[in-house]
Every structure is written in C-alpha cells, then in structure tokens.
C-alpha positions as CSV (number, residue, x, y, z in Angstrom):
1,M,99.0,104.3,142.6
2,D,100.9,107.1,140.9
3,F,102.8,106.0,137.8
4,G,104.1,109.5,137.1
5,L,107.9,109.6,136.6
6,D,109.8,111.0,139.6
7,D,112.8,113.3,139.2
8,T,115.3,110.4,139.3
9,T,113.5,108.5,136.6
10,V,113.1,111.5,134.4
11,R,116.8,112.3,134.7
12,M,117.9,108.6,134.0
13,R,115.4,108.3,131.2
14,E,116.7,111.4,129.4
15,R,120.2,110.1,129.8
16,L,119.3,106.7,128.5
17,L,117.4,108.1,125.5
18,D,120.4,110.2,124.5
19,F,122.6,107.1,124.8
20,M,120.2,105.1,122.6
21,T,120.1,107.8,120.0
22,E,123.8,108.6,120.0
23,Q,125.3,105.2,120.6
24,I,123.0,102.2,120.4
25,Y,120.9,102.7,117.2
26,P,123.9,103.8,115.1
27,A,125.8,100.7,116.2
28,E,123.0,98.1,115.4
29,M,124.3,97.5,111.9
30,E,127.9,97.1,113.1
31,F,126.6,94.7,115.8
32,A,124.7,92.6,113.3
33,Q,127.7,92.4,110.9
34,Q,130.1,91.4,113.7
35,A,127.7,88.8,115.0
36,R,127.4,87.2,111.5
37,T,131.1,87.0,110.9
38,G,132.6,86.3,114.3
39,D,132.4,83.6,116.9
40,P,128.6,83.1,117.4
41,W,129.0,82.7,121.1
42,T,131.2,85.7,121.8
43,A,129.7,89.1,122.2
44,P,130.7,91.3,119.2
45,P,133.5,93.8,120.0
46,V,131.1,96.7,119.7
47,V,129.4,95.6,122.9
48,D,132.6,96.3,125.0
49,R,132.9,99.7,123.5
50,L,129.3,100.6,124.2
51,A,129.6,99.2,127.7
52,A,132.5,101.4,128.5
53,E,130.5,104.4,127.4
54,A,127.4,103.4,129.2
55,R,129.4,103.0,132.4
56,R,131.0,106.4,131.9
57,R,127.5,107.9,131.6
58,G,126.2,106.2,134.8
59,L,124.0,103.8,132.9
60,W,125.2,100.6,134.6
61,N,123.5,97.9,136.6
62,L,120.2,99.8,136.5
63,F,118.2,96.7,137.3
64,L,119.6,96.0,140.8
65,P,118.2,97.9,143.8
66,G,120.1,98.4,147.0
67,E,123.8,98.8,147.7
68,H,125.0,96.6,144.8
69,G,123.2,98.4,141.9
70,A,121.9,101.8,140.8
71,G,119.5,101.9,143.8
72,L,116.4,102.2,141.6
73,T,113.1,100.8,142.6
74,N,111.2,98.4,140.3
75,L,108.9,101.3,139.3
76,Q,111.8,103.5,138.5
77,Y,113.5,100.8,136.5
78,A,110.4,99.9,134.5
79,P,110.5,102.7,131.9
80,L,114.2,102.4,131.5
81,A,114.0,98.7,130.8
82,E,111.3,99.4,128.3
83,I,113.7,101.7,126.4
84,T,116.4,99.1,126.3
85,G,113.9,96.6,124.8
86,R,113.8,98.7,121.7
87,S,117.2,97.2,120.8
88,P,117.0,93.9,122.8
89,G,120.2,92.3,121.5
90,L,122.4,95.3,122.2
91,A,121.2,97.7,124.8
92,P,120.7,95.4,127.8
93,A,124.2,93.9,127.3
94,A,125.7,97.4,126.9
95,L,124.2,98.4,130.3
96,N,125.1,95.2,132.1
97,C,121.4,94.6,132.4
98,A,121.1,91.4,130.3
99,A,119.7,88.0,131.3
100,P,120.7,85.7,132.7
101,D,123.3,87.7,134.6
102,T,120.7,90.0,136.0
103,G,118.8,87.2,137.8
104,N,122.0,85.6,138.9
105,M,123.3,88.9,140.4
106,E,120.0,89.4,142.2
107,L,120.2,85.9,143.6
108,L,123.8,86.3,144.8
109,A,123.0,89.7,146.3
110,E,120.0,88.4,148.3
111,F,121.1,84.8,149.1
112,G,124.8,84.6,148.6
113,T,127.4,84.6,151.5
114,A,129.9,87.4,151.8
115,E,132.5,85.1,150.3
116,Q,130.3,84.1,147.4
117,R,129.4,87.7,146.7
118,E,133.1,88.7,146.7
119,R,134.1,85.8,144.4
120,W,131.3,86.0,141.9
121,L,128.9,89.0,142.3
122,T,131.7,91.6,142.2
123,P,133.1,90.6,138.8
124,L,129.6,90.2,137.5
125,L,128.7,93.7,138.6
126,D,131.9,95.0,136.9
127,G,131.0,93.2,133.7
128,R,134.3,91.2,133.8
129,I,132.6,87.8,133.6
130,R,129.3,86.3,132.5
131,S,127.2,83.6,134.2
132,A,124.4,81.0,133.5
133,F,121.5,79.5,135.5
134,A,121.3,75.8,135.0
135,M,117.8,74.6,135.7
136,T,116.0,73.2,132.7
137,E,116.5,69.5,131.8
138,P,115.7,67.6,128.6
139,D,114.4,64.5,130.2
140,V,111.8,65.9,132.6
141,A,109.0,68.5,132.4
142,S,111.0,71.4,133.9
143,S,107.9,73.6,133.9
144,D,107.3,71.9,137.2
145,A,110.6,72.7,138.9
146,T,110.1,69.9,141.5
147,N,110.8,67.4,138.6
148,I,114.4,68.5,138.3
149,A,116.4,65.2,138.5
150,T,120.1,66.4,138.5
151,R,121.6,65.0,141.8
152,I,123.7,67.1,144.2
153,E,125.1,64.7,146.8
154,R,127.2,65.5,149.8
155,D,130.6,63.7,150.0
156,G,132.7,64.9,152.9
157,D,133.6,68.5,152.4
158,D,132.3,68.5,148.9
159,Y,129.2,68.2,146.8
160,V,129.1,66.0,143.7
161,I,126.8,66.9,140.8
162,D,125.5,64.5,138.2
163,G,122.9,65.3,135.5
164,R,122.1,66.9,132.2
165,K,120.8,70.4,131.6
166,W,119.8,72.2,128.4
167,F,118.8,75.6,127.1
168,I,121.2,77.0,129.7
169,T,121.3,80.7,128.5
170,G,124.8,82.3,128.6
171,A,126.8,79.1,129.0
172,M,128.2,79.1,125.5
173,N,129.9,82.5,126.0
174,P,133.6,82.1,126.6
175,R,133.4,84.7,129.3
176,C,130.9,82.7,131.2
177,E,132.8,81.6,134.4
178,I,130.1,80.5,136.8
179,L,127.0,78.3,136.6
180,I,124.2,78.3,139.2
181,V,122.9,74.7,139.2
182,L,119.6,73.6,140.6
183,G,119.6,69.9,141.6
184,R,118.1,67.4,144.0
185,T,119.9,67.0,147.4
186,D,117.1,65.2,149.3
187,P,115.0,62.9,147.1
188,D,113.0,61.7,150.1
189,G,112.3,65.1,151.6
190,P,109.1,67.2,151.3
191,R,108.2,68.0,147.7
192,H,109.4,71.6,147.8
193,R,112.4,70.9,150.0
194,Q,114.2,68.3,147.9
195,H,116.3,70.7,145.8
196,S,119.2,73.0,146.4
197,Q,121.3,75.5,144.3
198,I,125.0,75.4,144.0
199,L,127.8,77.5,142.4
200,V,129.8,75.5,139.8
201,P,132.7,77.2,138.0
202,R,132.4,76.5,134.3
203,D,135.9,75.1,134.1
204,T,135.3,72.4,136.8
205,P,136.3,68.9,135.6
206,G,133.2,67.0,134.6
207,V,131.3,70.1,133.2
208,N,130.9,69.0,129.6
209,I,129.3,71.4,127.0
210,R,127.6,69.0,124.6
211,R,126.4,71.6,122.1
212,G,124.8,75.1,121.6
213,M,121.1,75.2,121.1
214,S,119.2,77.5,118.7
215,T,115.8,79.1,119.1
216,F,113.8,79.4,115.9
217,G,117.1,79.1,114.0
218,Y,118.8,81.9,116.0
219,D,121.8,81.2,118.1
220,D,121.1,84.1,120.5
221,G,124.8,84.8,120.7
222,D,124.2,88.2,122.1
223,H,122.9,86.5,125.3
224,G,125.8,84.0,125.3
225,G,123.8,81.3,123.5
226,H,122.0,78.3,125.1
227,A,123.9,75.2,126.0
228,E,123.2,71.6,126.6
229,I,125.5,70.5,129.4
230,D,126.5,67.2,131.0
231,F,127.5,67.2,134.7
232,V,129.6,64.0,135.3
233,D,131.0,63.6,138.9
234,V,131.4,67.3,139.1
235,R,133.0,68.1,142.5
236,V,132.8,71.5,144.2
237,P,133.3,72.6,147.9
238,A,130.3,72.4,150.2
239,G,130.7,76.2,150.7
240,N,129.5,76.7,147.1
241,L,125.9,75.8,148.2
242,I,123.6,78.8,148.1
243,G,121.5,79.0,151.2
244,A,120.7,75.9,153.1
245,P,120.1,72.4,151.7
246,G,116.5,72.3,150.5
247,D,116.3,76.0,149.8
248,G,116.6,75.6,146.0
249,F,112.9,75.7,145.0
250,A,112.2,78.8,147.1
251,I,115.3,80.6,145.8
252,S,114.3,79.8,142.2
253,Q,110.9,81.3,142.7
254,A,112.5,84.4,144.3
255,R,114.9,84.7,141.3
256,L,112.3,84.1,138.6
257,G,109.8,86.7,139.8
258,P,111.9,89.8,139.1
259,G,113.2,88.2,135.9
260,R,109.7,87.9,134.6
261,V,109.1,91.5,135.2
262,H,112.3,92.5,133.4
263,H,111.4,90.4,130.4
264,C,108.0,92.1,130.2
265,M,109.4,95.6,130.6
266,R,111.8,95.0,127.6
267,L,109.0,93.3,125.6
268,I,107.0,96.5,125.7
269,G,109.9,98.4,124.3
270,M,110.1,95.8,121.5
271,A,106.4,96.4,120.8
272,E,106.8,100.1,120.6
273,R,109.6,99.8,118.1
274,A,107.5,97.3,116.1
275,L,104.6,99.7,116.0
276,E,106.9,102.5,114.9
277,L,108.2,100.4,112.1
278,L,104.7,99.4,111.1
279,C,103.6,103.0,110.9
280,R,106.6,104.1,108.9
281,R,106.2,101.2,106.5
282,A,102.4,101.8,106.1
283,G,103.1,105.5,105.3
284,A,105.9,104.8,102.8
285,R,104.6,101.7,100.9
286,Q,102.1,102.1,98.0
287,A,99.7,99.3,97.0
288,F,96.5,99.2,95.1
289,G,96.5,102.8,94.2
290,G,97.5,104.3,97.6
291,P,99.6,104.0,100.7
292,L,99.2,101.0,103.0
293,A,98.2,103.4,105.7
294,G,94.9,104.1,103.9
295,Q,93.9,100.4,104.1
296,G,91.3,99.7,106.9
297,V,93.0,96.5,107.9
298,I,96.3,98.3,108.5
299,Q,94.6,101.0,110.5
300,D,92.9,98.3,112.6
301,W,96.3,96.7,113.3
302,I,97.8,100.1,114.4
303,A,94.9,101.0,116.7
304,E,94.8,97.5,118.3
305,S,98.6,97.6,118.7
306,R,98.4,100.9,120.6
307,V,95.6,99.6,122.9
308,R,97.5,96.4,123.7
309,I,100.7,98.3,124.5
310,E,98.9,100.6,126.8
311,Q,97.1,97.8,128.6
312,A,100.3,95.8,129.0
313,R,102.4,98.7,130.2
314,L,99.8,99.6,132.9
315,L,99.8,96.1,134.2
316,V,103.6,95.9,134.3
317,L,103.7,99.3,136.1
318,K,101.2,98.1,138.7
319,T,103.2,94.9,139.2
320,A,106.4,96.9,139.7
321,W,104.7,99.2,142.1
322,L,103.3,96.3,144.1
323,M,106.8,94.6,144.3
324,D,108.1,97.9,145.7
325,T,105.3,98.4,148.2
326,V,104.2,94.9,149.4
327,G,107.0,92.7,148.1
328,N,107.3,90.0,145.5
329,R,105.3,87.4,147.3
330,D,102.2,89.6,147.5
331,A,102.6,90.7,143.9
332,H,102.6,87.0,142.8
333,T,99.2,87.2,141.0
334,E,100.3,90.3,139.0
335,I,103.7,88.8,138.2
336,Q,102.0,85.8,136.7
337,A,99.4,87.9,134.9
338,I,102.0,90.0,133.1
339,K,104.0,86.8,132.2
340,I,100.8,85.6,130.5
341,V,99.6,88.8,128.8
342,V,102.6,90.7,127.7
343,P,104.5,88.1,125.5
344,Q,101.3,87.2,123.7
345,A,100.4,90.9,123.1
346,V,103.9,91.7,121.8
347,E,104.0,88.6,119.7
348,W,100.7,89.7,118.0
349,I,102.0,93.2,117.4
350,L,105.3,91.9,115.9
351,D,103.3,89.5,113.7
352,K,101.3,92.4,112.2
353,A,104.5,94.5,111.7
354,I,106.1,91.6,109.9
355,Q,103.0,91.1,107.7
356,A,103.0,94.8,106.7
357,H,106.7,94.5,105.7
358,G,106.1,91.5,103.5
359,A,109.3,89.6,102.7
360,A,111.5,92.2,104.3
361,G,109.8,91.5,107.6
362,V,111.1,87.9,107.8
363,S,114.6,88.8,106.5
364,Q,117.8,89.9,108.2
365,D,117.3,93.4,106.9
366,S,114.7,94.1,109.7
367,P,114.9,93.4,113.4
368,L,111.3,92.2,113.4
369,A,111.9,88.5,112.8
370,Q,114.4,88.1,115.6
371,M,112.2,90.2,117.9
372,W,109.3,87.8,117.1
373,A,111.5,84.8,118.0
374,R,112.4,86.4,121.3
375,A,108.7,87.2,122.2
376,R,107.6,83.7,121.2
377,T,110.4,82.1,123.3
378,I,109.4,84.1,126.4
379,R,106.1,82.3,126.3
380,L,108.1,79.3,127.4
381,A,111.0,80.8,129.3
382,D,110.5,81.2,133.1
383,G,107.5,78.9,132.9
384,P,105.1,78.3,130.0
385,D,101.8,80.2,129.7
386,E,99.7,77.2,130.7
387,V,101.5,76.7,134.0
388,H,101.0,80.3,135.0
389,R,97.3,80.2,133.9
390,R,96.8,77.0,136.0
391,S,98.4,78.6,139.1
392,L,96.5,81.8,138.6
393,A,93.2,80.0,138.2
394,R,93.8,77.9,141.3
395,R,94.6,80.9,143.4
396,E,91.4,82.6,142.1
397,L,89.3,79.5,142.9
398,R,90.6,79.4,146.5
399,R,89.1,82.9,147.0
400,H,85.6,81.7,146.1
401,L,85.3,77.9,146.9
402,P,84.7,76.4,150.4
403,A,87.9,75.4,152.2
404,G,89.2,71.9,151.3
405,S,87.0,71.6,148.2
C-alpha cells in the first residue's frame, strides 16, 4: 500500500486548497447570514456563485469515477474530500459533491438505463437539479433494510407506490426533482429479494411532503433538509424501476458503501479544522494566570486529537485503496470499520474543541456546534454503529468457529 499522493492528486489538491482559501472560507459568513434570513430549504445564493467558479476551475463532480465524473479513484478523491470537510455546509455543495446527490449519481451511473441516465443523471451532473434517496421509514426499524414496508405494486404498465418515509435528505429543497424510493415489490420472496428501487419525480401526484425534519435543532438546509413524505397511490411508469424487481436491497448496499467512505473522508476534514480551532483558542485564551495551552488537560486533548485523526485517516485511506484494487465487496470489513471508528473519533475531537471554547463553542459564532451535530448524526445515517458492529463481529466469528455453529 502506497498512500503517497500521485501527480494528479497533488495538482487537484493544490487547486482545491486555493479555492478554499480564496473562495470558500471568505464566503462562510455570507453563507451563514443568507441561510438564517432566507428560505431554510433553499441553498443560499452564494452557493450558485461558488459553484460556477468551482466548475470554471475544474473542481466539479470529483467524487465520481469513470466517464461521468472527474475520473479520480477513491484513493485520489480521499484527500480532496477531506479538504471539503473543513467547510462541510458549503464546500461539498459548491463542488457538486454533496450528499445525497453523490450517492444517487453513483447509483444511476452504475445501475440506471441509458434513458434513466439521460433524464436524471445528466442534469444532476450539471448541478441543474437536486435529488433525494427515500429509504428510511418511521414505523419500522430501518437499520434492517429488509424491514422496509412501503409497497411498490405492478399495475399494467405502471407501478403504484404507497407508504411513508422520513428523514429523506434533500427532499425539502425546491430544486429537488427526483426521488429514488426503496419499497417492497414481492412480500413473499426471499428476504433479500423482496425490495426494489424506483424513480419517482417529486411532483408526481400523491407525493405529499408532510414536514421538514430537524437534527439537533438544525434544519440542514445546506443539504436540502430532511423530509417526511407520504406516498399515496403514486403512479409511475414501469420503466422507472432501477434494475430488475428484487434488486433493491443489493443496489442499496452498493450505494451505501461509497457513501460511507465519502462521509468519513469529510469527517476527517472537520476534525482537522476543529483541532486547529482548539489550538488557536488554547493559545489566545488566558485563564488562571496563563494561556489555556499551558494546562495539562488541554495538551492531552490536543495530543489525543492528533493521534485519533492519524489513525482514522490511515484506515480510510486503506479502505479507499481496497475499493480501488479489490472492489467494494471485498472492502466490506474496512468500510464498516471506518463507519464505526471515524464518526466517534471526530465527535470526541469536536467535543473537546467545544469545551475549550466555552459558551462560544455552542453558539452560532463558531462552526463547532453544527459540526458536532453532523458527526453525531452520521453515527445513525447509513446504518447505526451497533448494526455495523454486529455485522463485523459475525464476519470475524465465521473465520474462527466451526462451519454451521
């Protein structure tokens, strides 16, 4: 394993760092002010301005390998995603690298038909529309995706969808035009072949947005918010099905794997910024006759933060390298490992940075509180910690216990 940056990554990293310094960081205050005073579900106008500049600089769709994106490998994208995580509300959106659109574009690029890609992937790649992935439901334990109860029933040349979804990220954004819905097409089929995924235009009759959801009091408008949605006799053409009937669970797993890696990459960037803010605060703040930086407990936080960041980064880089060399399926253990380790490590670092800032750390004058809410939420998004630990433990046990035990 060689995690040294190749020429392409070095060039893209320098270009991205310049963009962050010249464009993103100076715009953060404007972004926050626009978000507080405008429609909470609409991206502030500054995002469109920055997106145009990012595209002009060739910093666009960096996450997507192959013909549809920038052509970067996971290992090349990792240090770039980390940089965007330093301004998680603004930078990913400005580069068209924000969830849930990233995962939806990956899904359409890999599993969509030519017609589906032309209709939906092309405008998503251009940043002209937004999208949402409708999986989680309020009435079942969605951490086990086979529980999903929304029905997708064939009726002639159409499918009819009925059910309720919630925390559907991106669906509150007025520019969201397409929902990818996971539902049950064959209730009597094998456990992992009962579900399918289908494309549902947001303006389809019967798609009823009940409300926007908040996370720890934040509306997450920069990601298009989180919606609770009723699907009542929603009718779409049979050609909107992604893949074959029964492919829904497998497609979901394929989509969530890279998404978990992207989350972890950005989280490390958040941790780096939190540590930087912690160090600056500790050096500037006086208490009990000297700077906070002279206190042993603060020094312990700083040292431990650096160790946790380096450990997390190495594991993410190994995971990205494995995805590039042996594929997502054979990198499954590492994908689950980073999903467990990274959010918890970053949450801890953010907590210590907040503590060092005192009241300022929990206020709107610092990015730390909202970053903490993001890190804590990721411990639930794309599967809670406990589910990944259970799966990882069972896989490890199979290596050492007799067959069938």
